[in-house]
N, C-alpha and C positions, 0 to 999 in steps of 0.2 A: 567586412564579415559583421554580420548581426552578433550582437554580444550574448554570450550564452547565460542560461540560468544554470544554477548548480545542480540540476537533476531533480529526482524524485523528492517530494517531501513525505508524502503517505500514500497508500492506497486504503480505500476503504470498501470492505465487502459485506455481504450479509450471510448471516448463520442462523441456527435454528437455536437449540438450548444454549443459554450463555454459560451455564456450568459446564456442560460437555465442551465447549469452545474454550474455556479458561484451562480445563484440564490437559487438552491436547496441546494448544499453543504455549502455554506456561511449563508444563511438565513434561511432554514429550519433544516438543521443539526447543525448548529452554528458552523461550524469549521471556522478558520481564513484562508483566503486566503493570503499566505504568500510570494507568488512569482508569477508574470505573466511573462513569458519568451516563448522561442520557443524550439521546439526539435532541439538539437544542432547538430543533422545529417540530419535535414530537416526544414531550417529556416521560411520554409512557412506554418509550422505547429504550432499551439498554444500549449503551456504546461503550465497547471496551478497547483500549489502546495498547497495543503490545510495542516493544522497541527493545533498545539498549538499556543501560543502566538509568539513563536520563530522558530516553525518548528523543535522542537525537535526530533532526531532520535527516530522511534518507534511510532510518531503520525502522520507521514505524508503519505497522499495519494495522488497522482498525476493523471493528464489526459493529454493524447494526444486527441486534438479535432480536428475531422474530420466531417464537419457538413454534407456533402452528401455522407459519406461511407455507405455501407450496412450493416445490423445488423450482428454481430458475432453470433457464436455458441458454448456454452460450452461443454467441452468434454474432451478426454485424452489429457494429455500434456499441460494442462492450469490449471489456478486456478479457481474455481467455485463460491467461496464466500469470501467476506471480512467481517472481524468481527471488530467491535468496542467495547471497554470496557466503560460501563456506570455504576453509583452508583447502589448499591443494592435497591431495592423498586423504582427503576425510570420507570420501564417499563409499567406502567399504563399511566405515562405522555407521555412516547414515541408513545405507540400506540394511544392515542388521539391526539397528535400531527400530526401524520403521516396521520391520518384519515381525520384530517382538510385540508390537502392538496390533498386529494384524494389518498393518497398512502395506499393500502390495506397490511397489516401485519398479522403475526400469531405467536402464541407462540409454543414453544417446549420445553422439557427437551434435554439436551445434557451432557452426562457425569454428573458432578454435577452442572452445569449451567442452568440457565432459560434464554432462547434465544428467541428472537424478530426477526422474519425473514422478509424481503420485497424486492422489486425489485425497483429500483431507475429509474429516468425518461429516462435512455438510456437503461435500460436493464440490468445493472448491478445488481448482487446479494450482498446483504448486511444482515447482523445479528448485533443485539445490545445485548452484553451479560452483565447481571447483575453481578456485582464483587465488593465483599468487597475491594479488592486492588484498585479498580477505586476510590473509595471515599476517599482514602488516597493520591491521586495525586491532586496537585493544578489545578482549572480550570482557563481558559483564562478569566480574570476579566471583559472584554468588550465583553464577548460572547452574542449573543442573546438569548440564553438559559440560565436559571438560573442555578448557580453553583451546586446546590444539584442534577441537573438532567444532567447536560452538560457531552458530550462525553470527555473522559479523554486521547483518543489515540486508537491506533490499539489494538485489543485483539489477533488476529490472522488472519490465512489465511486457506482455504481449496484448496487443489490440487487434480486433478485426475490423477490416473496411472492404467496400466495394470496389473503390479506385484509390490509388496510391497518391496521385498528384494533389489532389485537393488537401489531403491530410498532411503531405510531406510539406507543402507550402507553409502551413501554419509552424509545424513542427521545426522547420528549418529557419524560415524567415522570421518568426515571431519568437519562438522558444530557443532558438539558436542552438540547437542540436546539429550535429554533421552526420551526413550519411556515410557509414563506415563499410558495410558490406550487404551481399544479398545471395540468398540461397533458396532457389525456387521462388515461391510466393512471400518469402519472408523477407524483409528488408529492415536491418538494423541501423539505428540511429543513435547516436552517444552525445553526451554533455562532455564537450572536449575540455573543459576547464575544471573538471570534477575528478580528483583523485580518490575519493571516497567512494560511499555506497551509493546506489541509486544512480548510476550513470547510464543505463542502457534502456531504450524504447525499441521494442520490434514491432513493426507494422505487418500484420498478414494480410495480403490482399487476396480475398476470397469471396467473388462476387455471386457464387452459388449458394452461399450460406444463407440461412434464415436470419431474421432480426433476432438479437437478443431479447429475453423476456428476463425481468428482473424478478428475483425471487431467492430462496436458500441456495446458497452455492454460487451465486452470481457475484460479480463486482458491481459495485454502486458507482464509484468514480475514481479517477486517478489525479493525485494533487502533485504539483511542480511547486519547487523552491523559489520564493522571492527572498532577498536578504533582508528587507525591510519594505515599509509601506511606500516609500518613495519609488522603488523599484516596482512594486506591484502595481502603483499607479501607472507608470510608464508603461508596463507591459498591458495594462488594460487600455490604455490609448491605442497601442498598436494592434491590438484586436479590434477594437471599434472602428479603426480606420481601415480594416479590412472587411467590414461589413458584419462582423459577428454580434450577436446578440450576448452582453456580458452582465452579469449583475453589478450593483454597487459592492463595496467593501462590506463584509458582514463579520461581525466580531465573534468569534469562537472561543474566546477567553484565553486558549493557549496559543491563538495565532489568529490573523486577520484572513479573510478568505474572499475570492472573486470565484464566479463559476460560469462556464460557456461549454456549450457542445462544439467540439471541433467538427470540420465538415463532413467526416465520416460518421458522425452521430454519437461518438464516445463523449460521455460527461468529464470534462476536465477541470481541475481547481487550480488556482495558484494561491499558496499559503504562506505567509511570512514565516522566517525562521523563529522569530520570537513573539511574544516572552517566553514560552516554553512550558514545560508541565510542573515546574516547581513554583509557579505562582501560588498554589493554593495547598501544597503539601511539600514537606521536606524531602529530600532527595531518599533518605532512610525508609520514609513511609509511604513512597509512591505506590498507588494502587491499592492501598490497603482500606480505605474506605470510600463511600458513595460522595462523589464531589459534585455539586450542583452550582449551576451558574446564579447569581443572585435573583434573577426574576424567578426562578423556581424554588428558592429555600422555604417560602410559605406553604409550599406543597409537599414538603419532604416527608411528612408521615405518610400521606397517600401514594407517593412514587415509591417508596421504600417497600410498601406492601404490595405494590403492583409487580414490582421486579422481582422479589423474593430474594434470596440469601445467594449470594456468588461468592466464592472463596477469592483469596489474594495470594 
């Protein structure tokens, strides 16, 4: 059996106004804003990270903010839905809470789960999944949502592809996920060694769909965990041996990253668990200031003026 990675590290999506984004994800969903920084490849673009108290891998959702960008389009070669894990019996609370903020939601069964689906303020699609395992994960004690209901991290993500077999080959034989269930055109893969958040990857086979168009409301990439740089390097070799084009390791300050497109066209990343988000801010102050990598510190004034004020 191929050794399994530990599941999802983070998911990065695209949003519009960053302050609207912060209000919804921090104040309505109750996630912690753990880092305000910039896209390291485009320092004029705000990059916001949300997660649990310290941004534990598997709990992290990030956004590139493009205030005036056009709306994206969900489709082939992209991720269509981001799912969070919440404790069992909490969906009534969440449906009421979302309605109070004029967010429509609807319940549906999915495999053995009960799922509450909704669309966020930028057009991104989300689901809250009632999970017994979520209740066993500690909640962030300062969250604006009571611990008995609070989001515990990512549950999983759904991607759209035209053919199952090529994508499944990478998911199973390189990343080490196991195929666990199928319902119609949705095939579920799980990281079998992961008792925590971010263990689920759903592959939706929909050859009739048009291609994803990047923009506000779309997912930019899906990141998986590597425990360290040695594991990341080994995974990179396995991907290259399968004929995939993979970047060299890139320093993202909070983790090291490699990127590749899986055969269905979805942009995947493999990110190391460390060093984590406390390398440049103490835990108590995470997300409170604009943190820049060293190469952009000499442009801080210009960047701050371009990004504007974002709360914490």
